[in-house]
N, C-alpha and C positions, 0 to 999 in steps of 0.2 A: 587814538586817541579819547575821544570823548564818549565813548566804548569804556573800553580797556582802562581799570584801574591802575594794571601791570604797567602796561606803555607808559599812563602818565607819570607815574609815578618814577621808572627810569630814563623820563625824558628831561623831569624835573631832578635828578639827579644830574646825569648829566649837561643840564644847564650850570647848576649849583659849582660843576669844577673846573667850570670854562674860566679863563682869565679874566679881570672887573673892564678891564678894557671892550672885552669883545663880549662881557653883558650888555655896559652901555651901547658898543653902536646898537648892538641886536632889540635892547631896549627901545632904543629911538628910533630904529628902523621900522619897529613893531607899532610903537606910539603914530610914528607918518602913514602906516598903514592901518591902519585899525577899523576903519570903513569898509576897504575892501576884504579882512576879515572877516567880519560881520557880516558880510555881503555871502564870503564863500560860505560860513558855518550856517547863514538862512538855506541855502541850496541844498548844501547837503541834510538836512533836516529833513528839508522836503522832499527830496530824493527819496530817502532811508522809507519816510510817508508812505509815499508811493507806491514804491516796491517792499514796504514786507508783507501783501498779500502773497508776493510773488516771491521773496525766499521762504515767506513761512511754507509755499508749496514743493521748495528744495527737500524741504528734510523728508527723508525715508528710512524706514527700519535700519539698512545698512550705514548711514552714516549720522546719523542722531544721537548712539553714543558717541563714536566720535565726537563731535562738534561739543555731546553735553563735557567732555570732558575738556578740552581744548576751551570753554567755558569758563571751566575750575581751573585750569590753570592761568589764564589773561585772567581772572576775577572782573571777567565780566555781567556782574551783579546785577540786578536791583538798587541797591546800597550806591550803584555808584553812580549805576542812569537803570530812567525807567523803560520797561518794555527789552529786558537786555537776551542775551544769548542765552544764558543760562536758563531762567524764565518760560524762555521758548522750546526749548528743548527737553525740559521736567512735563510739559505741560502735551507737548505732542508726545513723548510718552508714553505718559495718564490716561492720555485722550483716546490715543492711535495704535500704537504698540504694543500694551502691558495689554489690551482688552480681548489678541488676537493671537495664538498661543502660533497660531502661523511667522508671523511677526515678531513674534518677541524672539522666537528660533533664528530669527535672521539679527535680528540686532544682536543675541545672545553667541551669534558669532563672530560678529564685529568685534566684540569687547574679548577675545582670546588675541589679538595683536596690541591691545590696552590695560594690558596688566602690569602694575597690579591698578593703575590708575578706577579701572573700572568698576574691582574690589571695594577699593577705598568710600567709593562715591554709593553706592549698592548696586549696580547698576548690575551687575551680574546676576546675585543673588534675586532681585526682583523679576526677573525675568524668566528665572529658575522657577519661582515659586510662580509667578502667571502660565508660565505652561504646565504646573502638575495642575493647574486650580482650577485652568479652562480645556484638559485637556479631555472630558466626559461628557463636557457640553457643547462640542461640535461635533461636526464629521471626520471623518476620515483623509478629509482628502490634505492636510498638513501633515499627515504622517512623516511622508517627500519631504518632507524641510529638515526633519533633524539631521540627513545623510550629510550635510554642509558640517552640520558637529565636531567638532574634534572626541576624543576617546575618552580626555578626561570633562568636555561638557556635557560628553553623551551621561555618564555614569549616573556626573549629576542631577542630571532630570531626570534618572529614571529610577535612581532614589529616591529623587524628593517626591515622585508618583507612586511609586511606593510606597513612604511612610505617611501617605495621606489616605482616612479608609473611604472617601468618597469619589474616588478613583475606580471605574470598572476594570474589570479583568482585561476584556477587550480592549481595552485603548492599550492598557499594557502591553497587550500581545502584538495589538498594529504595530505600535512605534518601534517595537522589538523586530518583526519581521520587515519590517520600512528598511532600515537602518540595517539591519546584518544584508540584506540582501542589495543595497546599493554599495557597499561599499566591502562585501567579501565575494572574492570573486568564486567562480564555478556553483554560485545560490541559484540568479535570477539573470538573462540578458538587457534585460530593462534596467532603465535607470544610472547606467554603468557612466554616462557624461557626468552627473555630480562627483563621483570622488574626485573629477578634478578641483573640485571648494574642499572635498579633504578626501586624501591624494595618505594612501596609507599601502608604503613601496615597500617596505621591506618583510620580509618573511616575517623575522621575529613581530615589528609591529601586527601583523597581519595574525598573528597566533594569538596574541595580549589579546588581542578584538574578538577574537572566536570567541577566549575563556571570558572575559567580560558576556558577552551572549548568553553563554551557557550560561554560568552563573546567575542571570537575568530571568531566565526560565520560570515559569511558574510551579510552584510544587506539584499543583494541583491540577488532574487530568487537562481539564475544563472541555470549551463548548468542542475545540477540536475544528472549530471553521478559522483560528484565524493560522493557529500555530498549527498548522493542518502533517500528517502525516509525512507526507509530499517534501515537506519544508526539514523536519525532522531529520531524516535520512540523507536530505542535500546537506542538511548543517554535519555530519556524518561523514557524509565521505570527506568534503572543505578538510575536516578534522582529517584524516588519512592522507589527504596530500597532504598537508601544512606542518603534519608529526607533531599532530600536541598529545596532552601530556596524556596517563593511562587514566588521571585521576576524570580530564573533561571529556575522553571519551565513553569512560565509565558513566557518566552523567547523562548524555545523549544517548545513551547505547537505553539506561533508565528507564526516560522520555518515551522513546522512542517505544517500549513495549506500554508502553497505556494507550496507544491508539496504533498497532501491526493491524488490527482489526482491517483498518482504513488505510494500506501501503496497498502499492500491484507490483508485481513482480520489477518492474523496469526499474524504483526504486530501491528494491531493495538489492540489485546487481550493484554493487560495489568493485572495481576491480583490484586485486592486491598490488598497495603502490609498493609494498616492501622489498628488496632485493633477494632474499630470503627465502618467499613465499615464492610455490614450485606453481602454483594452480593459476587461471585464468582471474578466479573470482576469491574474495576475501568466502571464506564459507565460515570460519569459525566468529565471524561475528555475529551472522546470522542464526547461530546457534545458542549465542551467550544472549542474541535478542527473545529468541523464544523463550529459554532458561526464562527472563526477568520477566516473557509476559503470563506463565504461570504460577506464579507465588498472586501477581495482580488478578489474576484473573480466575482463583478460589473465593479470594479473599470477597470479591463481587458476588461469586454464587451464593458464598454465604448472609451476603445483608438481602441478596434479592432472595432468600429463602420465603422471606414475608409475605411477599410480594407473586405476584397472580402468573408473575410473568419475568422471565428466567431468559437477557438480553446475552447477558455471558454463556447461554449456550450458543446462540448463532454468533458468539465472536470465536467461541474456538472454531465452530466449523468451514469460521471464514476464512481462520489464519492456518488453519487443515492444509487448508486446496494453495491459499498461499506458499506455505512450504511441502506443497506438491509438487506446483507450478515452477517453482524454483528446483525443486529437485531436476527436472525434465530439461530447465536451463542447461543446467551445471553440471548433469550425467555426462555429457559429451567429451569436458574433459578433462584428454588422456593421461593427466598429471594427476586426477579425483582418485588417494586412494582409497580403497576397500570400507577400510575402519573408517574415516571420516564422512561417506557416505552412510553406511549404516548406520553412526549416533548421530545424526542430522534428520534422518528416519526416524529413527524413533524417537527423537525431542521429545514427540509431541505423544497425547496419549492416545491410547485409543478410543476413546467417545467424540477425538476430537476430527475423526474419518467418518461417514456416513456407507459411506462404500469404497476399498481400496482401487480403483483403479486408474486413478491418479498414482498409488504408488507402482503400481503394474507398468503404467507409460514410464516412467520414470527406470523403473530394475530395467523394460527391454530394452530402452537407449544406450542405458548403460551396460549390459551386456556387449552390446552391438560394436559399443564404441572402445570396448578392453576385452578384444577374444581371446588374450593369453592369459588371462584367472584361470587362478590352479584351479582344481574341484574344491577344495574348500571353498576357496574363496568366493568361488558359485554359487556355493549352496549356501552362503551369509549372506552373498546378497540375498540369494533369492526366499532366501530365509524369514527379507521384512516385511511380507508380503503375505497377507492375513487372505488367502484360499477362501475364507468364507464365507468375505466381505467384496467377493467381483459380482458384476451382475451377469446377464447372459455372454453379451458382448466378450465383456474381456476371459470369459471363461470358455467361449469357440475359441477368439484366438491363445489365449492362451496351449491352451487344448493343440494347436498346430505350432507351435512354436519352438523351432529346432531350437532356440538360446539354448532354453528352456532344461536344466536337469531330467532325466525321465525320475524324479524322484516329485519332483515339485507339479511337473505333470500332470503324474497318477495322487498327485493331491489337491488333482485343482478337478481334475473326474470325479474320484470319489467325493470328495465338497459338495461340488451338481449332480453326481445320483444322492447325497444325504437330504439339498434341498430338498431336493422335487420326492422323496420318499414324505419327509418334511411336508409341505404341503397338499401329498396327497392324504397325507392322515388327518392333519388339518379340515381339508375340505371335508372327507368323511365324517370326523367328529361333527362337526358342527351341519352338517345335511343330517347324521342323527340326532344332535340336542338337538334342532331347528323344531321352531312350535308346530312347523308344517308339516314337516312328519307324526307329531306324535295325533294329532288333530285335524281331522278332514278337513276343509277350504266347504265354510257355509254358506258359499254364495260359491256352486259351480257353475253358474251363470256368467259371473260377471269375468270381462279377459281375464288375462294373464296384463297387463297392463295398467287396467286399474285397479287392483292389488298391488302391481307394485310402487307403484303413486302413494294409494293408501297408505302402505306398512310403514311408506319412511323412509328416509338414505339407507338406513342400518339392515333392516326388513329387505329392501330391496336387494343390500347386499347381500342377503343371507340366501337369497332368491335362487340371485346370478348365480351366486357358490355351489345348490345343490343342486341345477341344471349342469353345472358346467361339472361336476363331480360323475351324475345320474353319463352323460355324454363316452363323458373319458372309463370310465365303466365299460360302455359300451362297448366300445372304440378295444379297453382291455381285452374282453371276453371277445369279439369279431378276431384280435388279432390272435389269442389262444388256441381257438378252432382252427386256423388257417396252420398254424404252425405242429396243429395235432394232426392236422391231416394232409400236410408234407410229410409227417413222417411214417403215419401208414403207405401213403404212396413211395415212397421208398423203399420200407421194409418187401411192397412186392412186388416192385423192381428188381430187388435183391433174389427174394426167391425167384422169380420169372429170368433172370442170369443162373443162376445156380442151376432151376432146372435145365436152364438150351446147354450151357457148358460145362455142368459138374458129371455125368455121365461117360461120358470119356470112350475109350474103345471099348471095355468090360460092356459097359451097357448096350452099345450096338451090335456087337457077338451075339447078345442074351434077344438081342429083341432079333437078332438075322435065326435062329432056334428056336424061337418058337413062330418064325415069320408064319402066314399061313401059305397053300402055296400061291405059284402067281395066276392069273385065270386068264384067257383072252382077253386082250385087249386092257391087263392092268389097271384095270380099277383098286383093286385096293392096294398097290403102291402109290398110287393115283390120290389114293384120299389121306395117304396116312403123309404123306408130301403136305401136300394143303393143309391139314393143318398143324403143324407143323413150322409150316411158311408161317401165318395167318397167328399161330402166338411166337413169332420172331417177328414180325410186322409192329406185335399191339406192344411186344416189348422195346423195340426201337423209340418205338412214339411215347413212350412213357420217359424212357431213358438217349434221349438224344447222346449226350455226351456219353457213351457208355464208355471209351476206355479211357478216361482223363477223372473220370469220374472217383472220388472215394470209399 
């Protein structure tokens, strides 16, 4: 009664409505107990003065807004009594709560149950402005406190932060990621206990919250340190689960394309949640994200032409590796059609892959998991591999791969032979055009290692290539000589065999007619037999496998 004008007025009105006899009786009793009432009021005032500091400590960010609304309703103002509740709550708001965005967030959460009184007193607006004004000047430890806010208050805070020019992008992204992880299921396993303060129960509410988060994503690429590729693909996975609108999914896909080079295979592996889909993973969205990535990277390349570095080329190669690894993961799916596999493979340009070993690995896995492909389908799948961009290990494996078509194997072998010829030709040209070949060494006494060290890296490399080409040439000459020697030996063996077996019966008869008469002891016959046996032994030693030799 001493602090609230409303209670005092209500009691006075109630006292006036009583009968006159009751008012006189009460007035007499009150006059008789003046001293007692005065003593009681003195004790109450003293107790209030002693407990003033303790009451001040009971104010918290959670109850300051309800107390301020109660003070306004009960008219506990300074006009009625000094150091009243309205003044105390206002002082606590301005000196403690509104100076820190985390405390202001708690007070703003309590305002959700005090509408429209909190709006009429300006408590909610002041909390929102305090959060936006001090979001960039403090640490990020309070970002998790935003999870207690409902969707309506969260939208007001994000709009106020976006409207200010002094708010950094990192602060906006931090508030966005913290709120999304704490309120959307599937994004993060941490901070789930906060969802009890801001429950999002129904699927419709979760979908609305997701679309608000997507709409709050910054338009530019950003630093990628807060809104990471992992977060964006997790957001996209949640959008598939909640069956978000096509516009929301497209917005996330375009945003994820700007950071596709930072993603991993685990990030992009999103199961097919649609009942109509046959494949285990959603392959279509990966192709769309890759298509979105290409125009963005082309713009970066156009902007990077004026600079010495070209980070977009590195990003392109990283995305090419990501797509190849993704293909290797989904290739074992028996329901993945050859057309879809080839479309995703060809979604990246040729300069996105330095080598096609990753594509070949995915093709090999796909052919192994799909043994019933037709010849046309198998030829189309094998055609996505550029045999000219395979390493030696991949060529060796492909040449022995029974799952590949014969034409594909021949292409691999031809490509390998062509690469070898080009390498030899380049080596010979380098050796011919080498300054060392045109001009003799002016310091013959200097060691070769010293010459290479003094010539620099390029000259040392050229010298090494010249030496390797010379060694290769000597080996090729030696091989050619060995082949020619084998051919001559084979020819002599053929002649020897014809001489032994080609005469037949006629030659034996002729030899008998011209044979001289046998003398005693058979010396003539023995010498002729010895010569024939020696010839046969030489032929046998020269061709040990005579019966099967061609």
